[in-house]
Structure formats: structure tokens, C-alpha cells
C-alpha positions in Angstrom: 42.3 -182.0 107.2 42.9 -183.3 103.6 45.6 -180.8 103.1 48.1 -183.4 104.2 47.1 -185.5 101.1 48.2 -182.9 98.7 51.8 -184.2 98.3 50.4 -187.7 97.7 47.9 -186.4 95.1 50.7 -184.4 93.4 52.8 -187.5 93.2 49.9 -189.2 91.3 48.9 -186.2 89.2 52.3 -184.7 88.2 53.1 -187.4 85.6 49.7 -187.0 84.1 49.7 -183.2 84.0 53.1 -182.9 82.3 51.4 -184.2 79.2 48.3 -181.9 79.5 49.4 -178.4 78.5 45.8 -177.1 78.5 44.7 -173.7 79.8 43.9 -174.4 83.5 41.1 -171.8 83.4 39.2 -173.9 80.8 39.5 -176.9 83.1 38.1 -174.8 85.9 35.1 -173.7 83.8 34.6 -177.4 82.7 34.4 -178.4 86.3 31.5 -175.9 86.8 29.7 -177.4 83.7 30.1 -180.9 85.2 28.8 -179.6 88.6 25.7 -178.2 86.8 25.1 -181.6 85.2 25.6 -183.2 88.6 22.9 -180.9 90.1 20.5 -181.8 87.3 21.1 -185.5 87.8 20.6 -185.2 91.6 17.5 -183.0 91.1 16.0 -185.6 88.7 16.7 -188.5 91.1 19.6 -189.9 89.2 21.7 -190.4 92.3 24.4 -192.6 90.9 25.0 -190.2 87.9 25.0 -187.2 90.3 27.6 -189.0 92.5 29.9 -189.8 89.5 29.6 -186.2 88.2 30.5 -184.7 91.6 33.5 -186.9 91.7 34.6 -185.9 88.2 34.0 -182.2 88.9 36.1 -182.5 92.0 38.8 -184.2 90.1 38.9 -181.4 87.5 39.1 -178.9 90.4 42.3 -180.6 91.6 43.6 -181.0 88.0 43.4 -177.3 87.1 45.7 -176.2 89.8 48.1 -179.1 89.1 48.3 -178.1 85.4 48.8 -174.4 86.3 51.7 -175.2 88.6 53.3 -177.8 86.3 53.2 -175.5 83.2 54.0 -172.3 85.1 50.6 -170.9 84.3 49.5 -169.8 87.7 48.0 -166.3 88.0 46.1 -164.3 90.5 43.1 -164.3 88.2 43.2 -168.1 87.9 43.2 -168.4 91.7 40.2 -166.0 91.9 38.4 -167.8 89.1 39.0 -171.2 90.8 37.7 -170.0 94.1 34.7 -168.4 92.5 33.8 -171.4 90.5 34.1 -173.6 93.6 31.4 -171.5 95.3 29.2 -171.7 92.2 29.7 -175.4 92.0 29.0 -176.0 95.7 25.8 -173.9 95.5 24.4 -175.5 92.3 25.0 -179.0 93.7 23.1 -178.2 96.9 20.3 -176.6 94.8 20.1 -180.0 93.0 19.6 -181.7 96.4 16.8 -179.2 97.2 15.2 -179.5 93.8 15.2 -183.3 94.2 13.5 -183.0 97.6 16.3 -184.7 99.5 16.5 -181.7 101.8 14.2 -178.8 102.4 15.0 -175.3 101.3 16.0 -174.2 104.9 18.6 -177.0 105.4 19.9 -176.4 101.8 20.4 -172.7 102.6 22.2 -173.5 105.8 24.5 -175.9 103.9 25.2 -173.2 101.3 25.7 -170.5 104.0 28.0 -172.7 106.2 30.1 -173.6 103.2 30.4 -169.9 102.2 31.4 -168.9 105.8 34.2 -171.5 105.9 35.6 -170.2 102.7 35.1 -166.5 103.6 36.9 -166.8 106.9 39.9 -168.3 105.1 39.9 -165.8 102.3 39.5 -162.9 104.7 42.3 -164.1 106.9 44.6 -164.7 104.1 43.9 -161.2 102.7 45.3 -160.0 106.1 48.4 -162.2 105.8 47.2 -165.0 108.1 47.5 -168.5 106.6 44.1 -170.1 107.6 43.5 -173.5 106.1 42.8 -175.1 109.5 39.6 -177.0 110.3 38.0 -180.3 109.6 35.4 -179.4 106.9 37.4 -177.8 104.1 35.8 -178.0 100.7 37.1 -181.5 99.8 35.7 -182.9 103.0 32.3 -181.3 102.3 32.2 -182.8 98.8 33.2 -186.2 100.2 30.3 -185.9 102.7 27.9 -185.1 99.9 29.2 -188.0 97.8 28.9 -190.4 100.7 25.3 -189.2 101.3 24.5 -190.0 97.7 26.2 -193.4 98.0 24.1 -194.2 101.1 21.1 -192.6 99.4 21.2 -195.4 96.8 20.0 -197.6 99.7 17.8 -195.2 101.6 17.4 -191.5 100.6 16.4 -190.5 104.1 20.1 -190.6 105.1 20.8 -187.7 102.8 19.0 -185.3 105.1 21.0 -186.6 108.1 24.3 -186.2 106.1 23.3 -182.5 105.4 22.7 -181.8 109.1 26.2 -183.4 109.8 27.7 -181.3 107.0 26.2 -178.1 108.4 27.4 -178.7 111.9 30.9 -179.6 110.7 31.0 -176.5 108.5 30.0 -174.1 111.2 32.5 -175.8 113.6 35.2 -175.3 111.0 34.3 -171.6 110.5 34.6 -171.3 114.3 38.0 -173.0 114.3 39.2 -170.6 111.6 37.9 -167.6 113.4 39.7 -168.7 116.5 42.9 -169.3 114.5 42.6 -165.8 113.0 42.1 -164.3 116.4 45.0 -166.2 117.8 47.4 -165.1 115.1 45.9 -161.8 114.1 45.0 -160.1 117.4 47.0 -157.9 119.6 44.8 -159.0 122.5 45.6 -162.4 124.0 43.9 -164.2 126.8 
């Protein structure tokens, strides 16, 4: 869904990253540290700080890839590290919501599970040669939903729980979209 914004983001980031010749893997690891601090902030009811830190962690996640591409430092390991750190970051942020009692453990586990399934279907498809970035609840959208829930949570924390239910439904729907896409392009058996 937000994949169409990548050229726009590159237009903004490219002039910045030309000047930042930093190891992109260090940026990736820094994004995890920021996500951990975000989870701590959310878990200790500092909603505004948690929101800002999620935003900063997400920005670093975009920045690491831009730096790697700009300075010709892309690698298979860097891609694996980035994907793995994304899963760690997503999980720790949801744990912060659970710890802060914004959602119960079951809803939190479903949010983690649904996010993992979306990513797994894409990764599994791509390992079989099927480009599978379809769907409405890619990682960026899921993070935006969490940030919006925190923003609304500044007014009334009860909306955070509803946002999680919405997030879970969208994530499982996206996993289904990606499974259908994989079946459509990777199956010998058609309807």
C-alpha cells in the first residue's frame, strides 16, 4: 500500500543520505535500540514519548536502506539483519503495549502473530521467486496504526485496544491477500 510512496521518500532522503556514509547495519541496530526505548516509554505510560520514539525508529528503518543503496553497501546479510530487526522491533513495541495494560496478553500475541504471518508469507514467497509485497497492512501501515492509536490514546487510552483489533484484522487479511497472490502466481492449478 505504501510501496507507491517509496519514490517520493527517496526523493527526500537521497540528498540527505549522500552526506551520511555510515555503516547501514549500525543504523539498523540503532533503530532496534530506539524501539526498545519506545516500548519502555509505552509500558510506563509515557504515550507521547513512545509515539515519538516509534516514529524515529521507523525513520531509521527507512534511512538504513537508503544509505546502503546510495553508498553501494547493500548486502544479503544487511537485508536479513534489517528484516530480523524489524521483527524484534515490532515485537518489543507490542510488549510495551501489553506491559502498559493498553491491551491484554491475548490481543498482544495476536498482534505479534499476525504481523509475523504477513512478513513470513512475503519472505516465503520471495524465496520461491514470487514477488509478494501486495496487501494493505505492510509493516509501515502497521506502525502507522500503532502511532495513530497512541495519538488518540493521549485523549482516551480505551481507543488503543480498538486500534489493536483493527490492526489484527487488517494483518490477517493482508496475509490472506499474500497467500492468494502466491497461489495465483506460484501454483500449477488454477480455478
